[in-house]
N, C-alpha and C positions, 0 to 999 in steps of 0.2 A: 395601458398594461405596465410599463416599465420604466422605469423614470431613473435616471442615473443618476441624478443628482442625491434623490436621496440612498442608494447606495454606496458615493462615495462623502455623506454626510455621515450612513453609520459606518462606515473604512474607517473613515476620523474618526470617530466616538472608540475605535475597537482597537488597531493599532496606537500601543503607548509605544516610550522612544526605548524599552527596554524588550518589547518583541521583535521576536527573530526577526533576519529575513527570510526564510524559508516560508513562515507565517504566513508573511506579510505580501506572498509570491502565490500559496496554497490561497491565499482570499480574494487573494487577486484573478486568477485561474476560475474559480467558483463565480465570482462577479461576469468574468465574459462570457461562461460555461452558460450561465443562466441567461443573459442577453443575447447571447445567438438563438439558445431554446425559443425564449419569446417571441424573439423578429423571426422566429421561421414560421410559432406556432398563429402569429400572426397575418401573415403572407400567406400560408395554407389560408385559412377563413376567408383571409377580404379578398382571394382570387373564388378562392371557391364560392362563395356570394358571388360576385363580378360573373363566375359563370349560369350561375342558375338563372340571374336577371335576365343575361344575352340570351338562353337556351328559348326565348320565349320565342313562338313563334310569329312570322311578322308576315304581313304582304306582299311588300316592294322587295322586290331580284335583289337589288343594288344593298337594301339592309339586311335582308338576311349574308349575302357573301362577307358586308363589315363584323354582320354578328357573330359570324363563324371564324374569322381569324380575329376577331378579340375569343371567342373561346379557344380555339388552337394555342392564344397568347398565354391567356392568362391560367391554362391546362398548366402550358411550357413551363410558366413561374410557381404551382403546384408543386408539379416536376421537383425542379427544382429548389425548391426549399424542404420540400422533402428528405433529397440529399443531402443536403446542411443538415436537416436531424441526424439523420444516417451517418454523417461525416464525424457531429457533436456526440452521439454513445460509444461509437466507437473510438473515439480519443478520450471518451473516459471510462473509456475499459482499460485500457492502454494507461490512462494514469494511475486507476486502479489498481493492476497488475504491477506494475513495476515499483508502485510508491509499499504496494505491499513485501514485491520482492527486494524491498530497504529496509524494511524492518524485517524481514525474514533473515534477513545475513547479519542485519542488527541482532538477531537473537539468534544468532547460531557462533558469533562472536562472542557474548554472553557467554555462555553453554560452553562454549568452549575455555572459556579463562574463567568458570568455573572448572570446572572436571583438568585443566593446569594446579590450582591452587590444591581440589581433592586428589592430585596423583602426587605431588608434592609433599605433603602431606603422610598421604600411605607412605611415600617410601622411607620420609625421617621417622616417622612408625616403628616403620619394618629394619629399620637399622639399629632402632633404639634399643628393640625385642632379641635384634641380631647379639649386637653388646652384651646385652641380658642372659643370655646365656650361655652367650662364648664364656662368661661370669662364672658363672653359676657353673656349667661341664669341669671347668677350671676346678672350681672349690670343690667338686667330686671328685675328679681326680686327683686333683691331694691328697683329699679322706680315705681314698677306695687305696693308695698307695703308701697311706703314712697306716694302714689300719690292721688291726692285731689278725684278725679273716682271713687277712692278702698274708701276711706273714706266716701265717699257719699254714696258710695251702699252701705255700710252695716250698717249707719246710717237708712236707710230703710225696 
């Protein structure tokens, strides 16, 4: 079912000198998980076939005890293979969660940087508006204090 030489050949074709180490590591981990998965499933199928073959009823009592022992052994191997698959699933879930957290952290850092830039632009805009408002107020004050209406109101 699984031929590691084929996957390593694929690995050599995909991985180029400019490929980052993390991509190579992810690819190798994927291959390792695939190999574990294939190995566990083939073990389960093989042991189940042996269990079915050994479960036939035979007359000699010695043969029955040998077959019972073989059934126990094959059943134990199936349980080990199933346990290996469960561990693999758990490991894949953890990998997905942690890689998801890493990308989530990257996204949060990117958003934080964007918000910091936006806050800086907003502060610059507010200070410019404040300076313009102060200039306009000074101009209005000078017009008001030098206007004829103010002088007329002061005399009354």
